[in-house]
C-alpha positions in Angstrom: 154.8 74.1 31.4 156.3 72.2 28.6 158.7 69.7 29.9 157.5 68.2 33.1 160.4 66.6 34.9 160.2 62.8 34.8 162.5 59.9 34.3 162.0 59.4 30.5 165.6 60.2 29.4 166.9 58.1 32.3 164.7 55.2 31.3 165.8 55.4 27.7 169.5 55.5 28.7 169.0 52.5 31.0 167.4 50.4 28.2 170.1 51.4 25.8 172.9 50.4 28.2 171.2 47.1 29.0 171.5 46.2 25.4 167.8 46.0 24.4 167.9 49.3 22.5 165.9 52.5 23.1 164.3 55.3 21.2 163.2 58.7 22.4 160.1 60.3 20.9 159.6 64.0 21.7 156.7 66.3 20.8 158.4 69.2 18.9 155.5 71.2 17.6 151.7 71.4 18.0 148.8 73.1 16.4 145.2 73.4 17.7 144.2 71.3 20.7 147.1 68.9 20.7 146.8 66.2 23.4 150.3 66.7 24.9 152.5 69.9 25.0 155.8 70.5 23.3 158.6 68.7 25.1 156.5 65.7 26.2 158.4 62.5 25.7 157.9 58.8 25.2 160.6 56.2 25.5 160.4 52.9 23.6 162.6 50.0 24.3 163.7 47.4 21.7 161.4 45.0 23.4 158.3 47.2 23.1 158.2 48.6 26.6 156.9 52.2 26.9 157.4 55.0 29.3 155.8 58.4 29.0 153.5 59.7 26.4 153.4 62.0 23.3 149.7 62.0 22.6 147.7 60.6 25.5 147.1 57.4 23.4 146.0 59.0 20.1 149.1 58.2 18.0 151.3 56.1 20.3 150.9 53.0 18.2 152.2 54.7 15.0 155.1 56.2 16.9 156.1 52.8 18.3 156.1 51.4 14.8 158.4 54.2 13.6 160.6 53.8 16.6 161.2 50.1 15.8 162.1 51.1 12.2 164.5 53.7 13.7 166.2 51.1 15.7 166.6 49.0 12.5 168.0 51.8 10.3 169.6 54.0 12.9 168.0 57.1 11.5 166.2 59.9 13.3 163.0 61.3 11.8 160.2 63.8 12.4 156.6 62.5 12.1 153.5 64.6 11.7 150.1 63.5 12.9 146.6 65.0 12.7 144.5 64.2 15.7 140.8 64.1 14.6 138.0 65.5 16.6 136.8 62.0 17.4 140.2 60.9 18.7 140.5 64.2 20.6 137.1 63.6 22.3 138.3 60.1 23.3 141.1 61.6 25.3 139.0 64.4 26.8 139.7 67.3 24.4 137.1 69.5 22.8 138.6 69.4 19.4 141.4 68.0 17.3 144.9 69.3 16.4 148.2 68.4 14.9 151.5 67.3 16.4 155.0 66.7 15.1 157.1 64.1 16.9 160.9 63.8 16.8 162.0 60.1 16.9 165.6 59.5 17.8 167.3 56.1 18.4 169.8 56.2 21.2 173.2 55.5 19.9 173.0 56.1 16.2 170.7 59.1 16.8 171.3 60.6 20.2 174.9 59.8 21.2 175.1 57.9 24.4 177.6 60.4 25.7 175.1 63.3 25.1 172.1 61.4 26.7 174.3 60.4 29.6 175.5 64.0 30.2 171.8 65.1 30.0 170.9 62.6 32.7 173.8 63.7 34.9 172.7 67.4 34.6 169.2 66.5 35.5 170.3 64.5 38.5 172.4 67.5 39.7 169.3 69.9 39.3 171.2 71.9 36.7 169.0 73.6 34.1 170.0 72.3 30.6 168.8 72.5 27.1 169.1 69.6 24.7 169.5 71.2 21.2 169.2 69.3 18.0 169.6 70.6 14.5 167.0 68.7 12.5 168.9 69.3 9.2 172.4 68.2 10.1 171.2 66.1 13.1 174.0 67.6 15.3 173.2 67.5 19.0 174.5 69.5 22.0 173.7 70.4 25.5 173.5 74.1 26.4 173.2 75.8 29.8 170.4 78.2 30.8 172.1 81.4 29.8 171.7 81.1 26.0 168.0 80.3 26.2 167.1 82.3 29.3 163.6 83.2 28.1 162.8 79.6 27.4 164.0 78.4 30.8 162.0 81.1 32.5 158.8 80.1 30.6 159.6 76.4 30.7 159.1 76.5 26.9 160.6 74.0 24.5 160.3 74.6 20.8 161.9 75.4 17.5 164.0 78.5 17.0 163.2 81.0 14.3 165.2 79.1 11.8 162.6 76.3 11.9 165.3 73.6 12.1 166.8 74.0 15.6 164.8 72.3 18.3 165.5 73.3 21.9 164.2 70.9 24.6 164.2 72.7 28.0 165.1 70.4 31.0 164.4 72.5 34.1 164.8 70.9 37.5 161.5 70.1 39.1 159.9 72.9 41.1 160.1 72.7 44.9 158.4 74.6 47.7 159.5 74.6 51.3 156.7 75.4 53.7 157.7 76.3 57.2 155.0 75.9 59.8 152.3 73.3 60.0 149.4 75.7 60.3 145.9 75.8 58.8 147.1 77.8 55.8 149.7 75.1 55.1 146.9 72.5 55.0 145.4 74.3 52.1 148.6 75.5 50.4 150.4 72.2 50.2 147.7 70.4 48.0 147.5 73.5 45.8 151.3 73.6 45.4 151.3 69.9 44.5 148.6 70.5 41.9 150.8 73.3 40.4 153.7 70.9 40.0 155.8 71.5 43.1 157.5 68.9 45.3 156.7 70.1 48.8 158.8 69.9 52.0 157.1 70.8 55.3 159.3 71.8 58.2 158.1 72.3 61.7 159.8 71.2 64.9 156.4 71.1 66.7 155.5 67.4 66.1 152.1 68.0 67.6 151.2 70.2 64.6 153.1 68.5 61.8 151.4 65.1 61.8 150.6 62.7 59.0 147.0 63.0 60.0 146.9 66.7 59.3 149.2 66.4 56.3 148.6 63.0 54.7 151.4 61.7 52.4 153.5 64.8 53.1 157.3 64.8 53.6 157.6 66.3 57.1 160.8 67.3 59.0 160.4 67.7 62.7 163.5 70.0 63.0 164.3 73.7 62.8 164.9 75.0 59.2 168.6 75.6 59.8 169.0 71.9 60.6 167.3 70.8 57.3 167.9 73.3 54.6 171.7 73.1 54.3 171.5 69.5 53.1 168.3 70.1 51.2 169.9 72.8 49.1 167.9 75.9 48.1 168.2 76.8 44.4 166.7 78.9 41.7 163.8 76.4 41.2 162.9 76.4 44.9 160.5 78.7 46.8 160.2 79.2 50.5 157.1 80.2 52.5 157.3 80.8 56.3 153.9 80.5 58.1 154.6 79.5 61.7 154.5 83.1 63.0 157.2 82.2 65.4 160.6 83.9 64.7 162.5 81.1 66.3 161.1 78.8 63.5 160.7 81.3 60.7 163.8 83.3 60.9 166.3 80.5 60.2 164.4 79.7 57.0 164.3 83.4 56.0 168.1 83.7 56.5 168.8 80.5 54.6 166.6 81.7 51.7 168.2 85.1 51.6 171.6 83.4 51.4 170.5 81.3 48.5 169.2 81.6 44.9 165.6 80.7 45.9 163.3 82.4 43.4 160.6 83.2 46.0 160.5 84.0 49.7 157.2 84.9 51.3 156.6 85.5 55.0 153.3 85.5 56.9 152.6 88.4 59.2 151.2 91.9 59.4 153.1 95.0 58.3 154.1 95.5 61.9 155.3 92.0 62.3 157.4 92.4 59.1 158.9 95.6 60.4 160.2 93.7 63.4 161.5 91.0 61.1 163.3 93.6 59.1 165.0 94.9 62.2 166.2 91.5 63.2 167.5 90.8 59.7 169.4 94.2 59.7 171.0 93.2 63.0 172.0 89.9 61.4 173.8 91.9 58.6 171.4 91.9 55.7 171.1 95.1 53.7 167.9 96.6 52.2 168.5 95.0 48.8 168.5 91.5 50.3 165.5 92.2 52.6 163.6 93.6 49.6 163.5 90.0 48.2 160.9 89.1 50.9 157.3 89.1 49.9 155.5 90.3 53.1 152.7 90.1 53.9 152.8 86.9 51.9 150.5 86.5 48.9 148.8 88.7 46.4 146.5 91.4 47.9 143.2 89.9 46.9 141.4 90.5 50.2 141.9 87.0 51.4 140.5 86.1 54.8 140.2 82.4 55.3 143.2 80.0 55.4 142.2 78.6 52.0 141.9 82.1 50.5 145.3 83.1 51.8 146.7 79.9 50.3 145.2 80.8 46.9 146.9 84.3 47.2 150.2 82.7 48.1 150.3 80.2 45.2 149.2 83.0 42.8 152.0 85.2 44.0 154.5 82.4 43.7 153.3 81.7 40.1 153.6 85.4 39.3 157.2 85.6 40.5 158.2 82.4 38.8 156.7 83.4 35.4 157.2 87.1 35.4 160.3 87.6 37.6 
């Protein structure tokens, strides 16, 4: 994943609007074992405050110096750094590499209107690409259609012309888990590690407790009471695990009526056949029902709750990345 969702653009815009000045530094190209992936960002304020990272500490100091110069002269620039083996080892890497960093002062570089529009798109969970021509320094925002492959792969980078840099800003991934069962106890930490914001829904408060799910956002309601306001979109997956149709079915129906990229349902083939019958009676056709992954998870012979959770997160990843 190239451009993990964070508040770096928002922070830079806030600093700029407060009058202290701001610069955005973005990793635009890497070779070898670079410390941070393409799309990683660092915001620098005119007072020397930092947010984010472009190298895990290897070259931040040099980038800050260039950022201050950019605030003075109002010019964008691309820097190139070689990360030595010794520096790489210091940040936990096996070997060194090279990185190129785009440094853009907000205002004279990135227009405030463009950065503001980017921030608005991100707040609305709208996929958007920030595109900069590093020869003319023209900037624009483009929707997901033109760079579909980049959005699917979460891959920022230069186009074939070697001058057009495309920074992909995908909304953060989310996963709705329905049913506070043993599988959920294993699946939720795995999903978090994979970069998902997780919502757990189960009206049975005896099961969905902070003790069983520490630090988890839990809703003690039925899915049809939660999901309309939550908003299922193309960066959200849904997994139903309660094994109770009264709890699972409303989530399944909500997911089928949405752009959710993944819908997986626990249960045997026989259980799913009954689910299919109920969905047909509710008006869903074979095409819609075919979106359901059931039994949930890749067929890896999983037996224990933890093994089933592994198969589920693997299938979610496969669907996300391969469609």
